[in-house]
N, CA, C and O atoms as CSV, one atom per row, in Angstrom:
chain,resi,resn,atom,element,x,y,z
A,1,VAL,N,N,4.693,27.537,-43.373
A,1,VAL,CA,C,4.035,26.279,-42.311
A,1,VAL,C,C,2.885,26.494,-42.076
A,1,VAL,O,O,2.215,25.505,-42.372
A,2,ARG,N,N,2.125,27.537,-41.570
A,2,ARG,CA,C,0.904,27.547,-41.342
A,2,ARG,C,C,-0.068,27.633,-42.756
A,2,ARG,O,O,-1.106,26.974,-42.822
A,3,ALA,N,N,0.315,28.383,-43.706
A,3,ALA,CA,C,-0.565,28.005,-44.735
A,3,ALA,C,C,-0.647,26.494,-45.259
A,3,ALA,O,O,-1.737,25.943,-45.419
A,4,ALA,N,N,0.642,25.823,-45.531
A,4,ALA,CA,C,0.414,24.543,-45.677
A,4,ALA,C,C,-0.072,23.812,-44.893
A,4,ALA,O,O,-0.379,22.695,-45.312
A,5,ASP,N,N,-0.348,24.161,-43.378
A,5,ASP,CA,C,-1.099,23.442,-42.105
A,5,ASP,C,C,-2.687,23.637,-42.484
A,5,ASP,O,O,-3.560,22.770,-42.528
A,6,GLU,N,N,-2.767,24.732,-42.686
A,6,GLU,CA,C,-4.160,25.371,-42.741
A,6,GLU,C,C,-4.730,24.903,-44.181
A,6,GLU,O,O,-5.807,25.410,-44.493
A,7,MET,N,N,-4.184,24.061,-45.038
A,7,MET,CA,C,-4.594,23.787,-46.480
A,7,MET,C,C,-4.858,22.003,-46.341
A,7,MET,O,O,-5.455,21.280,-47.138
A,8,GLY,N,N,-4.371,21.732,-45.403
A,8,GLY,CA,C,-4.354,20.111,-44.885
A,8,GLY,C,C,-3.097,19.498,-45.781
A,8,GLY,O,O,-3.118,18.308,-46.095
A,9,ASP,N,N,-2.425,20.028,-46.025
A,9,ASP,CA,C,-0.845,19.714,-46.712
A,9,ASP,C,C,-0.103,19.513,-45.940
A,9,ASP,O,O,0.756,20.355,-45.678
A,10,ARG,N,N,-0.193,17.866,-45.056
A,10,ARG,CA,C,0.916,17.472,-44.148
A,10,ARG,C,C,2.159,17.561,-44.499
A,10,ARG,O,O,2.965,17.984,-43.670
A,11,GLU,N,N,2.634,17.146,-45.930
A,11,GLU,CA,C,3.509,16.626,-46.133
A,11,GLU,C,C,4.502,18.106,-46.677
A,11,GLU,O,O,5.708,18.194,-46.445
A,12,THR,N,N,3.987,18.789,-47.153
A,12,THR,CA,C,4.847,20.039,-47.455
A,12,THR,C,C,5.210,20.875,-45.893
A,12,THR,O,O,6.164,21.629,-45.699
A,13,THR,N,N,4.108,20.468,-44.864
A,13,THR,CA,C,4.250,21.221,-43.347
A,13,THR,C,C,5.411,20.591,-42.607
A,13,THR,O,O,6.034,21.135,-41.695
A,14,LEU,N,N,5.662,19.219,-43.165
A,14,LEU,CA,C,6.680,18.399,-42.294
A,14,LEU,C,C,8.049,18.997,-43.261
A,14,LEU,O,O,9.093,19.292,-42.680
A,15,GLU,N,N,7.957,19.103,-44.379
A,15,GLU,CA,C,8.966,19.739,-45.172
A,15,GLU,C,C,9.433,21.035,-45.000
A,15,GLU,O,O,10.495,21.426,-45.483
A,16,LEU,N,N,8.870,21.548,-44.497
A,16,LEU,CA,C,9.139,23.151,-44.140
A,16,LEU,C,C,9.335,23.292,-42.632
A,16,LEU,O,O,9.800,24.346,-42.200
A,17,LEU,N,N,9.025,22.338,-41.839
A,17,LEU,CA,C,9.336,22.374,-40.649
A,17,LEU,C,C,10.873,21.421,-40.474
A,17,LEU,O,O,11.646,21.503,-39.520
A,18,ALA,N,N,10.999,20.672,-41.496
A,18,ALA,CA,C,12.466,20.000,-41.575
A,18,ALA,C,C,13.473,20.806,-42.210
A,18,ALA,O,O,14.651,20.452,-42.171
A,19,LEU,N,N,13.064,21.999,-42.867
A,19,LEU,CA,C,13.753,23.081,-43.298
A,19,LEU,C,C,14.397,24.051,-42.540
A,19,LEU,O,O,15.578,24.396,-42.586
A,20,LEU,N,N,13.274,24.548,-41.670
A,20,LEU,CA,C,13.240,25.469,-40.605
A,20,LEU,C,C,14.556,24.566,-39.289
A,20,LEU,O,O,15.544,25.160,-38.859
A,21,ASP,N,N,14.240,23.306,-38.955
A,21,ASP,CA,C,15.158,22.615,-38.628
A,21,ASP,C,C,16.732,22.405,-38.876
A,21,ASP,O,O,17.639,22.224,-38.064
A,22,SER,N,N,16.741,22.478,-40.056
A,22,SER,CA,C,18.314,22.406,-40.731
A,22,SER,C,C,18.767,23.678,-40.077
A,22,SER,O,O,19.683,23.464,-39.283
A,23,TYR,N,N,18.403,24.956,-40.167
A,23,TYR,CA,C,19.169,26.042,-39.414
A,23,TYR,C,C,19.632,25.660,-38.180
A,23,TYR,O,O,19.144,24.688,-37.603
A,24,GLN,N,N,20.621,26.390,-37.656
A,24,GLN,CA,C,21.301,26.700,-36.336
A,24,GLN,C,C,20.261,27.685,-35.622
A,24,GLN,O,O,19.721,28.624,-36.207
A,25,PRO,N,N,20.060,27.366,-34.349
A,25,PRO,CA,C,19.543,28.090,-33.159
A,25,PRO,C,C,19.738,29.872,-33.656
A,25,PRO,O,O,18.975,30.746,-34.066
A,26,GLY,N,N,20.344,29.831,-33.525
A,26,GLY,CA,C,20.455,31.294,-33.812
A,26,GLY,C,C,20.369,31.972,-35.044
A,26,GLY,O,O,20.466,33.190,-34.895
A,27,HIS,N,N,20.194,31.543,-36.402
A,27,HIS,CA,C,20.112,31.716,-37.438
A,27,HIS,C,C,18.459,32.056,-37.927
A,27,HIS,O,O,18.269,32.399,-39.093
A,28,ILE,N,N,17.342,31.945,-37.009
A,28,ILE,CA,C,16.246,31.836,-36.907
A,28,ILE,C,C,15.810,32.743,-36.180
A,28,ILE,O,O,16.401,32.978,-35.126
A,29,VAL,N,N,14.753,33.432,-36.521
A,29,VAL,CA,C,14.215,34.762,-35.489
A,29,VAL,C,C,13.445,34.285,-34.623
A,29,VAL,O,O,12.689,33.400,-35.023
A,30,PRO,N,N,13.365,34.682,-33.192
A,30,PRO,CA,C,12.517,34.278,-32.056
A,30,PRO,C,C,11.127,33.799,-32.644
A,30,PRO,O,O,10.740,32.653,-32.416
A,31,GLN,N,N,10.373,34.689,-33.406
A,31,GLN,CA,C,9.165,34.965,-34.119
A,31,GLN,C,C,8.883,33.333,-34.790
A,31,GLN,O,O,7.970,32.549,-34.530
A,32,LEU,N,N,10.045,33.187,-35.740
A,32,LEU,CA,C,9.496,32.042,-36.268
A,32,LEU,C,C,10.015,30.868,-36.066
A,32,LEU,O,O,10.048,29.962,-36.899
A,33,ARG,N,N,10.537,30.824,-34.711
A,33,ARG,CA,C,10.848,29.372,-33.737
A,33,ARG,C,C,9.578,29.013,-33.209
A,33,ARG,O,O,9.167,27.872,-32.997
A,34,ILE,N,N,8.846,30.371,-32.967
A,34,ILE,CA,C,7.595,30.238,-31.987
A,34,ILE,C,C,6.777,29.269,-33.196
A,34,ILE,O,O,6.471,28.091,-33.015
A,35,ASP,N,N,6.495,30.082,-34.507
A,35,ASP,CA,C,5.859,29.556,-35.379
A,35,ASP,C,C,5.836,28.040,-35.742
A,35,ASP,O,O,4.827,27.370,-35.959
A,36,ARG,N,N,7.307,27.567,-35.771
A,36,ARG,CA,C,7.589,26.343,-35.843
A,36,ARG,C,C,6.827,25.430,-34.804
A,36,ARG,O,O,6.216,24.393,-35.064
A,37,ASP,N,N,6.978,25.984,-33.666
A,37,ASP,CA,C,6.929,25.095,-32.314
A,37,ASP,C,C,5.403,24.718,-32.145
A,37,ASP,O,O,4.991,23.625,-31.757
A,38,LEU,N,N,4.503,25.997,-32.566
A,38,LEU,CA,C,3.234,25.962,-32.818
A,38,LEU,C,C,2.545,25.058,-33.863
A,38,LEU,O,O,1.470,24.497,-33.650
A,39,ALA,N,N,3.359,24.948,-35.184
A,39,ALA,CA,C,3.065,23.922,-36.182
A,39,ALA,C,C,3.173,22.756,-35.620
A,39,ALA,O,O,2.375,21.940,-36.080
A,40,ARG,N,N,4.092,22.230,-34.515
A,40,ARG,CA,C,4.528,20.887,-34.354
A,40,ARG,C,C,3.414,20.670,-33.417
A,40,ARG,O,O,2.928,19.546,-33.294
A,41,LEU,N,N,2.853,21.985,-32.549
A,41,LEU,CA,C,1.899,21.293,-31.632
A,41,LEU,C,C,0.649,21.375,-32.342
A,41,LEU,O,O,-0.308,20.918,-31.717
A,42,ARG,N,N,0.409,21.840,-33.491
A,42,ARG,CA,C,-1.187,21.579,-34.406
A,42,ARG,C,C,-0.942,20.210,-34.940
A,42,ARG,O,O,-1.853,19.408,-34.737
A,43,LEU,N,N,0.118,19.778,-35.590
A,43,LEU,CA,C,0.530,18.374,-36.201
A,43,LEU,C,C,0.052,17.255,-34.630
A,43,LEU,O,O,-0.812,16.388,-34.765
A,44,ALA,N,N,0.445,17.378,-33.870
A,44,ALA,CA,C,0.146,16.623,-32.346
A,44,ALA,C,C,-1.028,16.455,-32.370
A,44,ALA,O,O,-1.472,15.330,-32.139
A,45,GLY,N,N,-1.969,17.645,-32.689
A,45,GLY,CA,C,-3.415,17.505,-32.482
A,45,GLY,C,C,-3.875,17.284,-30.860
A,45,GLY,O,O,-3.078,17.749,-30.044
A,46,PRO,N,N,-4.824,16.763,-30.435
A,46,PRO,CA,C,-5.290,16.686,-29.038
A,46,PRO,C,C,-4.036,15.770,-28.120
A,46,PRO,O,O,-4.047,16.096,-26.932
A,47,ASP,N,N,-3.200,14.924,-28.395
A,47,ASP,CA,C,-2.243,14.188,-28.001
A,47,ASP,C,C,-1.166,15.138,-27.943
A,47,ASP,O,O,-0.152,14.568,-27.541
A,48,GLY,N,N,-0.954,16.507,-28.212
A,48,GLY,CA,C,0.364,17.379,-28.051
A,48,GLY,C,C,0.169,17.930,-26.269
A,48,GLY,O,O,-0.849,17.885,-25.578
A,49,ASP,N,N,1.133,18.281,-26.020
A,49,ASP,CA,C,1.391,18.810,-24.986
A,49,ASP,C,C,0.906,20.343,-24.313
A,49,ASP,O,O,1.581,21.372,-24.323
A,50,GLU,N,N,-0.110,20.208,-23.883
A,50,GLU,CA,C,-1.619,21.683,-23.405
A,50,GLU,C,C,-0.391,22.437,-22.770
A,50,GLU,O,O,-0.397,23.650,-22.982
A,51,ALA,N,N,0.489,22.027,-22.151
A,51,ALA,CA,C,1.085,23.247,-21.015
A,51,ALA,C,C,2.192,23.758,-22.251
A,51,ALA,O,O,2.748,24.841,-22.066
A,52,ALA,N,N,2.470,23.076,-23.350
A,52,ALA,CA,C,3.502,23.746,-24.451
A,52,ALA,C,C,3.079,25.310,-24.882
A,52,ALA,O,O,3.884,26.169,-25.241
A,53,TYR,N,N,1.721,25.470,-24.771
A,53,TYR,CA,C,1.224,26.591,-25.155
A,53,TYR,C,C,1.566,27.853,-24.676
A,53,TYR,O,O,1.783,28.823,-25.402
A,54,ALA,N,N,1.628,27.847,-23.152
A,54,ALA,CA,C,1.910,29.026,-22.137
A,54,ALA,C,C,3.002,29.588,-22.634
A,54,ALA,O,O,2.893,30.807,-22.766
A,55,PRO,N,N,4.071,29.107,-22.973
A,55,PRO,CA,C,5.643,29.959,-22.830
A,55,PRO,C,C,5.733,30.506,-24.113
A,55,PRO,O,O,6.414,31.505,-24.345
A,56,LEU,N,N,4.829,29.674,-25.291
A,56,LEU,CA,C,4.788,30.164,-26.753
A,56,LEU,C,C,3.980,31.425,-26.647
A,56,LEU,O,O,4.542,32.484,-26.928
A,57,ILE,N,N,2.873,31.428,-26.319
A,57,ILE,CA,C,1.955,32.837,-25.831
A,57,ILE,C,C,2.609,33.995,-25.188
A,57,ILE,O,O,2.646,35.158,-25.589
A,58,ALA,N,N,3.146,33.447,-24.059
A,58,ALA,CA,C,3.994,34.194,-23.118
A,58,ALA,C,C,5.285,35.094,-24.297
A,58,ALA,O,O,5.589,36.260,-24.547
A,59,SER,N,N,5.607,34.064,-24.629
A,59,SER,CA,C,7.206,34.861,-25.597
A,59,SER,C,C,6.164,35.566,-26.521
A,59,SER,O,O,6.440,36.730,-26.233
A,60,LEU,N,N,5.149,35.657,-27.440
A,60,LEU,CA,C,4.689,36.541,-28.167
A,60,LEU,C,C,3.701,37.637,-27.321
A,60,LEU,O,O,3.215,38.521,-28.026
A,61,ARG,N,N,3.512,37.650,-26.522
A,61,ARG,CA,C,3.319,38.707,-25.806
A,61,ARG,C,C,3.941,39.597,-25.682
A,61,ARG,O,O,3.564,40.745,-25.914
A,62,GLU,N,N,5.313,39.184,-25.189
A,62,GLU,CA,C,6.481,39.809,-25.040
A,62,GLU,C,C,6.876,40.836,-26.238
A,62,GLU,O,O,6.857,42.067,-26.253
A,63,ARG,N,N,7.251,39.870,-27.258
A,63,ARG,CA,C,7.845,40.487,-28.620
A,63,ARG,C,C,7.187,39.654,-29.739
A,63,ARG,O,O,8.009,39.514,-30.644
A,64,GLY,N,N,6.422,39.257,-29.922
A,64,GLY,CA,C,5.432,38.849,-31.098
A,64,GLY,C,C,4.714,39.962,-31.695
A,64,GLY,O,O,4.776,41.029,-31.083
A,65,THR,N,N,4.037,39.918,-32.788
A,65,THR,CA,C,3.129,40.746,-33.203
A,65,THR,C,C,1.822,40.416,-32.626
A,65,THR,O,O,1.669,39.358,-32.016
A,66,ARG,N,N,0.917,41.223,-32.777
A,66,ARG,CA,C,-0.320,41.301,-32.111
A,66,ARG,C,C,-1.014,39.862,-33.248
A,66,ARG,O,O,-1.384,38.776,-32.802
A,67,TYR,N,N,-1.031,40.193,-34.484
A,67,TYR,CA,C,-1.580,39.269,-35.243
A,67,TYR,C,C,-1.106,37.496,-35.101
A,67,TYR,O,O,-1.884,36.573,-35.342
A,68,GLN,N,N,0.227,37.340,-34.692
A,68,GLN,CA,C,0.922,35.880,-34.160
A,68,GLN,C,C,0.120,35.450,-33.063
A,68,GLN,O,O,-0.528,34.405,-33.036
A,69,LEU,N,N,0.217,36.558,-31.891
A,69,LEU,CA,C,-0.716,36.201,-30.997
A,69,LEU,C,C,-1.819,35.844,-31.052
A,69,LEU,O,O,-2.029,34.869,-30.331
A,70,ALA,N,N,-2.886,36.292,-31.746
A,70,ALA,CA,C,-3.969,35.793,-32.034
A,70,ALA,C,C,-3.816,34.602,-32.654
A,70,ALA,O,O,-4.356,33.671,-32.057
A,71,GLN,N,N,-3.242,34.322,-33.680
A,71,GLN,CA,C,-3.443,32.910,-34.376
A,71,GLN,C,C,-3.161,31.788,-33.352
A,71,GLN,O,O,-3.672,30.669,-33.340
A,72,ALA,N,N,-2.057,32.409,-32.310
A,72,ALA,CA,C,-1.272,31.426,-31.549
A,72,ALA,C,C,-2.641,30.779,-30.327
A,72,ALA,O,O,-2.971,29.645,-29.979
A,73,LEU,N,N,-3.242,32.480,-29.897
A,73,LEU,CA,C,-4.571,31.794,-28.817
A,73,LEU,C,C,-5.523,30.897,-29.706
A,73,LEU,O,O,-6.014,29.868,-29.242
A,74,LEU,N,N,-5.708,31.215,-30.683
A,74,LEU,CA,C,-6.668,30.147,-31.656
A,74,LEU,C,C,-6.126,28.834,-31.969
A,74,LEU,O,O,-6.923,28.031,-32.455
A,75,ASP,N,N,-4.870,28.442,-31.776
A,75,ASP,CA,C,-4.326,27.493,-31.820
A,75,ASP,C,C,-4.298,26.936,-30.607
A,75,ASP,O,O,-4.370,25.711,-30.515
A,76,GLN,N,N,-4.198,27.663,-29.585
A,76,GLN,CA,C,-4.432,26.993,-28.520
A,76,GLN,C,C,-5.967,26.628,-28.009
A,76,GLN,O,O,-6.212,25.767,-27.164
A,77,ALA,N,N,-6.863,27.373,-28.620
A,77,ALA,CA,C,-8.384,27.587,-28.230
A,77,ALA,C,C,-8.896,26.015,-29.272
A,77,ALA,O,O,-9.860,25.360,-28.877
A,78,GLN,N,N,-8.218,25.634,-30.410
A,78,GLN,CA,C,-8.585,24.437,-30.973
A,78,GLN,C,C,-8.288,23.239,-30.354
A,78,GLN,O,O,-8.983,22.229,-30.244
A,79,HIS,N,N,-6.883,23.537,-29.862
A,79,HIS,CA,C,-6.287,22.263,-28.811
A,79,HIS,C,C,-7.137,21.987,-27.625
A,79,HIS,O,O,-7.361,20.799,-27.393
A,80,LEU,N,N,-7.787,23.127,-26.616
A,80,LEU,CA,C,-8.370,22.827,-25.822
A,80,LEU,C,C,-9.516,22.270,-26.000
A,80,LEU,O,O,-9.968,21.351,-25.316
A,81,LEU,N,N,-10.138,22.894,-27.095
A,81,LEU,CA,C,-11.645,22.349,-27.492
A,81,LEU,C,C,-11.506,20.662,-27.902
A,81,LEU,O,O,-12.387,19.804,-27.854
A,82,ASP,N,N,-10.134,20.537,-28.300
A,82,ASP,CA,C,-9.920,18.886,-29.172
A,82,ASP,C,C,-9.985,17.921,-27.640
A,82,ASP,O,O,-10.198,16.708,-27.664
A,83,ARG,N,N,-9.754,18.738,-26.299
A,83,ARG,CA,C,-9.350,17.900,-25.263
A,83,ARG,C,C,-10.772,18.102,-24.525
A,83,ARG,O,O,-10.917,17.443,-23.496
A,84,GLY,N,N,-11.668,18.800,-24.863
A,84,GLY,CA,C,-12.923,18.676,-24.329
A,84,GLY,C,C,-13.153,20.348,-23.266
A,84,GLY,O,O,-14.079,20.518,-22.472
A,85,LYS,N,N,-12.309,21.125,-23.494
A,85,LYS,CA,C,-11.886,22.182,-22.212
A,85,LYS,C,C,-12.830,23.440,-22.899
A,85,LYS,O,O,-12.331,24.554,-23.053
A,86,ALA,N,N,-14.370,23.119,-23.329
A,86,ALA,CA,C,-14.643,24.664,-24.428
A,86,ALA,C,C,-14.779,25.538,-23.616
A,86,ALA,O,O,-15.245,26.490,-24.242
A,87,GLU,N,N,-14.616,25.899,-22.231
A,87,GLU,CA,C,-14.940,27.327,-21.358
A,87,GLU,C,C,-13.454,27.643,-21.785
A,87,GLU,O,O,-13.446,28.358,-22.787
A,88,ALA,N,N,-12.168,27.316,-21.314
A,88,ALA,CA,C,-10.660,27.672,-21.782
A,88,ALA,C,C,-10.764,27.832,-23.444
A,88,ALA,O,O,-10.199,28.815,-23.923
A,89,ALA,N,N,-11.282,27.148,-24.119
A,89,ALA,CA,C,-11.090,27.644,-25.410
A,89,ALA,C,C,-11.964,28.945,-25.880
A,89,ALA,O,O,-11.685,29.753,-26.766
A,90,ALA,N,N,-12.838,28.914,-25.222
A,90,ALA,CA,C,-13.896,30.320,-25.370
A,90,ALA,C,C,-13.122,31.494,-25.014
A,90,ALA,O,O,-13.326,32.521,-25.661
A,91,THR,N,N,-12.182,31.496,-23.994
A,91,THR,CA,C,-11.582,32.416,-23.388
A,91,THR,C,C,-10.512,33.034,-24.437
A,91,THR,O,O,-10.516,34.179,-24.890
A,92,ALA,N,N,-9.495,31.874,-24.739
A,92,ALA,CA,C,-8.744,32.066,-25.793
A,92,ALA,C,C,-9.348,32.698,-26.838
A,92,ALA,O,O,-8.870,33.768,-27.215
A,93,THR,N,N,-10.194,32.296,-27.314
A,93,THR,CA,C,-11.078,32.517,-28.545
A,93,THR,C,C,-11.470,34.218,-28.408
A,93,THR,O,O,-11.252,35.034,-29.303
A,94,GLU,N,N,-11.935,34.454,-27.419
A,94,GLU,CA,C,-12.247,35.809,-27.428
A,94,GLU,C,C,-11.306,36.816,-27.569
A,94,GLU,O,O,-11.385,37.794,-28.313
A,95,GLU,N,N,-10.130,36.424,-26.576
A,95,GLU,CA,C,-8.951,37.212,-26.749
A,95,GLU,C,C,-8.549,37.741,-28.477
A,95,GLU,O,O,-8.311,38.829,-29.003
A,96,ALA,N,N,-8.628,36.406,-28.926
A,96,ALA,CA,C,-7.862,36.513,-30.410
A,96,ALA,C,C,-8.875,37.282,-31.113
A,96,ALA,O,O,-8.351,38.149,-31.812
A,97,ARG,N,N,-10.346,37.264,-31.179
A,97,ARG,CA,C,-11.497,38.417,-31.414
A,97,ARG,C,C,-10.954,39.413,-31.230
A,97,ARG,O,O,-10.493,40.216,-32.041
A,98,THR,N,N,-10.986,39.429,-29.607
A,98,THR,CA,C,-10.493,41.249,-29.673
A,98,THR,C,C,-9.375,42.023,-30.274
A,98,THR,O,O,-9.406,43.196,-30.645
A,99,ILE,N,N,-8.332,41.143,-30.314
A,99,ILE,CA,C,-6.929,41.382,-31.242
A,99,ILE,C,C,-7.267,41.538,-32.854
A,99,ILE,O,O,-6.669,42.369,-33.539
A,100,GLY,N,N,-8.171,40.756,-33.337
A,100,GLY,CA,C,-9.302,40.537,-34.319
A,100,GLY,C,C,-9.652,42.053,-34.838
A,100,GLY,O,O,-9.340,42.558,-35.917
A,101,ARG,N,N,-10.148,42.441,-34.113
A,101,ARG,CA,C,-11.192,43.373,-33.915
A,101,ARG,C,C,-10.190,44.765,-34.128
A,101,ARG,O,O,-10.231,45.542,-35.082
A,102,GLN,N,N,-9.306,44.820,-32.962
A,102,GLN,CA,C,-8.451,46.221,-33.315
A,102,GLN,C,C,-7.234,46.083,-34.624
A,102,GLN,O,O,-6.680,47.053,-35.140
A,103,LEU,N,N,-7.034,44.866,-34.934
A,103,LEU,CA,C,-6.257,45.205,-35.801
A,103,LEU,C,C,-7.163,45.197,-37.488
A,103,LEU,O,O,-6.696,45.479,-38.591
A,104,LEU,N,N,-8.602,44.753,-37.112
A,104,LEU,CA,C,-9.521,44.867,-38.351
A,104,LEU,C,C,-8.904,43.845,-39.419
A,104,LEU,O,O,-8.555,43.983,-40.592
A,105,GLY,N,N,-8.916,42.601,-38.400
A,105,GLY,CA,C,-8.122,41.634,-39.195
A,105,GLY,C,C,-9.734,40.701,-39.595
A,105,GLY,O,O,-10.413,40.153,-38.727
A,106,GLN,N,N,-10.053,40.712,-40.990
A,106,GLN,CA,C,-11.579,39.624,-41.061
A,106,GLN,C,C,-10.806,38.441,-41.310
A,106,GLN,O,O,-11.675,37.569,-41.309
A,107,ARG,N,N,-9.707,37.875,-41.523
A,107,ARG,CA,C,-9.204,36.324,-41.449
A,107,ARG,C,C,-9.240,36.201,-40.194
A,107,ARG,O,O,-10.211,35.542,-39.820
A,108,LEU,N,N,-8.402,36.664,-39.178
A,108,LEU,CA,C,-8.680,36.493,-37.811
A,108,LEU,C,C,-10.194,36.400,-37.094
A,108,LEU,O,O,-10.551,35.612,-36.218
A,109,LEU,N,N,-10.954,37.437,-37.734
A,109,LEU,CA,C,-12.024,37.311,-37.145
A,109,LEU,C,C,-13.216,36.134,-37.407
A,109,LEU,O,O,-14.164,35.903,-36.656
A,110,ASP,N,N,-12.951,35.566,-38.477
A,110,ASP,CA,C,-13.530,34.489,-39.356
A,110,ASP,C,C,-13.211,33.417,-38.644
A,110,ASP,O,O,-14.135,32.697,-38.266
A,111,ARG,N,N,-11.821,33.068,-38.299
A,111,ARG,CA,C,-11.463,32.085,-37.469
A,111,ARG,C,C,-11.931,31.874,-36.158
A,111,ARG,O,O,-12.313,30.817,-35.655
A,112,ALA,N,N,-11.843,33.216,-35.564
A,112,ALA,CA,C,-12.233,33.079,-34.259
A,112,ALA,C,C,-13.371,32.710,-34.143
A,112,ALA,O,O,-13.571,31.933,-33.209
A,113,ASP,N,N,-14.660,33.130,-35.085
A,113,ASP,CA,C,-16.090,33.048,-35.476
A,113,ASP,C,C,-16.081,31.320,-35.209
A,113,ASP,O,O,-16.707,30.670,-34.373
A,114,ARG,N,N,-15.427,31.016,-35.923
A,114,ARG,CA,C,-15.652,29.411,-36.361
A,114,ARG,C,C,-15.482,28.756,-34.901
A,114,ARG,O,O,-16.374,28.126,-34.333
A,115,ALA,N,N,-14.078,29.024,-34.334
A,115,ALA,CA,C,-13.809,28.691,-33.001
A,115,ALA,C,C,-14.727,28.870,-32.186
A,115,ALA,O,O,-14.930,27.801,-31.609
A,116,ALA,N,N,-15.462,29.734,-31.792
A,116,ALA,CA,C,-16.407,30.140,-30.666
A,116,ALA,C,C,-17.628,29.700,-31.228
A,116,ALA,O,O,-18.649,29.902,-30.570
A,117,ARG,N,N,-17.703,29.183,-32.233
A,117,ARG,CA,C,-19.123,28.184,-32.657
A,117,ARG,C,C,-18.816,26.644,-32.365
A,117,ARG,O,O,-19.641,25.840,-31.932
A,118,ALA,N,N,-17.551,26.391,-32.662
A,118,ALA,CA,C,-17.166,24.902,-31.930
A,118,ALA,C,C,-17.020,25.055,-30.737
A,118,ALA,O,O,-17.658,24.169,-30.169
A,119,ALA,N,N,-16.412,25.845,-29.872
A,119,ALA,CA,C,-16.744,25.634,-28.434
A,119,ALA,C,C,-17.804,25.609,-27.826
A,119,ALA,O,O,-18.080,24.853,-26.894
A,120,ALA,N,N,-18.795,26.814,-28.523
A,120,ALA,CA,C,-20.606,26.617,-27.671
A,120,ALA,C,C,-20.662,25.393,-28.031
A,120,ALA,O,O,-20.722,24.654,-27.048
A,121,ALA,N,N,-20.672,24.605,-29.466
A,121,ALA,CA,C,-21.045,23.573,-29.596
A,121,ALA,C,C,-20.594,22.433,-28.883
A,121,ALA,O,O,-21.307,21.435,-28.782
A,122,SER,N,N,-19.510,22.504,-28.403
A,122,SER,CA,C,-19.000,21.624,-27.416
A,122,SER,C,C,-19.376,21.673,-26.104
A,122,SER,O,O,-19.427,20.678,-25.381
A,123,ALA,N,N,-19.673,22.915,-25.727
A,123,ALA,CA,C,-20.253,23.113,-24.285
A,123,ALA,C,C,-21.470,22.892,-24.162
A,123,ALA,O,O,-21.799,22.645,-23.002
A,124,ASP,N,N,-22.681,22.878,-25.283
A,124,ASP,CA,C,-23.888,22.290,-25.072
A,124,ASP,C,C,-24.141,21.925,-26.349
A,124,ASP,O,O,-24.585,22.686,-27.210
A,125,PRO,N,N,-23.822,20.570,-26.524
A,125,PRO,CA,C,-24.396,20.202,-28.104
A,125,PRO,C,C,-25.556,19.939,-28.325
A,125,PRO,O,O,-25.960,20.089,-29.478
A,126,ALA,N,N,-26.301,19.549,-27.476
A,126,ALA,CA,C,-28.146,19.339,-27.584
A,126,ALA,C,C,-28.545,21.018,-28.146
A,126,ALA,O,O,-29.437,21.025,-28.995
A,127,SER,N,N,-28.078,22.174,-27.826
A,127,SER,CA,C,-28.349,23.441,-28.074
A,127,SER,C,C,-27.769,23.867,-29.575
A,127,SER,O,O,-28.272,24.558,-30.461
A,128,ALA,N,N,-26.862,23.366,-29.513
A,128,ALA,CA,C,-26.058,23.324,-30.802
A,128,ALA,C,C,-26.717,22.367,-32.029
A,128,ALA,O,O,-26.875,22.879,-33.137
A,129,GLU,N,N,-27.022,21.229,-31.838
A,129,GLU,CA,C,-27.763,20.619,-32.604
A,129,GLU,C,C,-29.079,21.687,-33.345
A,129,GLU,O,O,-29.340,22.213,-34.427
A,130,ARG,N,N,-29.691,21.565,-31.845
A,130,ARG,CA,C,-31.323,22.345,-32.147
A,130,ARG,C,C,-31.133,23.780,-33.283
A,130,ARG,O,O,-31.986,24.081,-34.117
A,131,ALA,N,N,-29.732,24.582,-33.054
A,131,ALA,CA,C,-29.243,25.418,-33.809
A,131,ALA,C,C,-29.189,25.386,-35.176
A,131,ALA,O,O,-29.372,26.350,-35.919
A,132,GLN,N,N,-28.950,24.329,-35.477
A,132,GLN,CA,C,-28.505,23.781,-36.760
A,132,GLN,C,C,-29.801,23.026,-37.359
A,132,GLN,O,O,-29.706,22.768,-38.559
A,133,GLY,N,N,-31.008,22.626,-36.713
A,133,GLY,CA,C,-31.584,22.090,-37.261
A,133,GLY,C,C,-31.437,20.373,-37.389
A,133,GLY,O,O,-31.795,19.688,-38.348
A,134,LEU,N,N,-30.905,19.989,-36.334
A,134,LEU,CA,C,-30.400,18.581,-36.425
A,134,LEU,C,C,-31.299,17.569,-35.752
A,134,LEU,O,O,-31.410,16.355,-35.925
A,135,THR,N,N,-32.109,18.683,-34.669
A,135,THR,CA,C,-33.089,17.678,-33.866
A,135,THR,C,C,-34.164,18.266,-34.142
A,135,THR,O,O,-34.152,19.348,-34.729
A,136,ARG,N,N,-35.526,17.528,-33.688
A,136,ARG,CA,C,-36.873,18.347,-33.592
A,136,ARG,C,C,-37.381,19.111,-32.308
A,136,ARG,O,O,-38.449,19.722,-32.336
């Protein structure tokens, strides 16, 4: 589901979510349910329930993998950024970056770097524009 979502393939994302929904609750491992719920939050975009991230992230802290936790933190960071909460987004991004360093996960680090740049740009658009050479 995450791969389809990252590729922007909304139709496949929705098909995979429908497939997951077709299983009885006890037939899907908790981590997969969390991934499904995160995908739904990503699909909802800025209109999604900001508070819904907290229990998912807490659950991943207890029984998920560090990789899944970092991905969820970056999902949360993007959501916060979409809502104009750059400082909170930066905090979630930094935790994900720390995990990426511990795991030597270049993909996580790359995603965290993109999120950090977006959070910095959102926090101070003028300096981000100057840094990109968009203003004189």
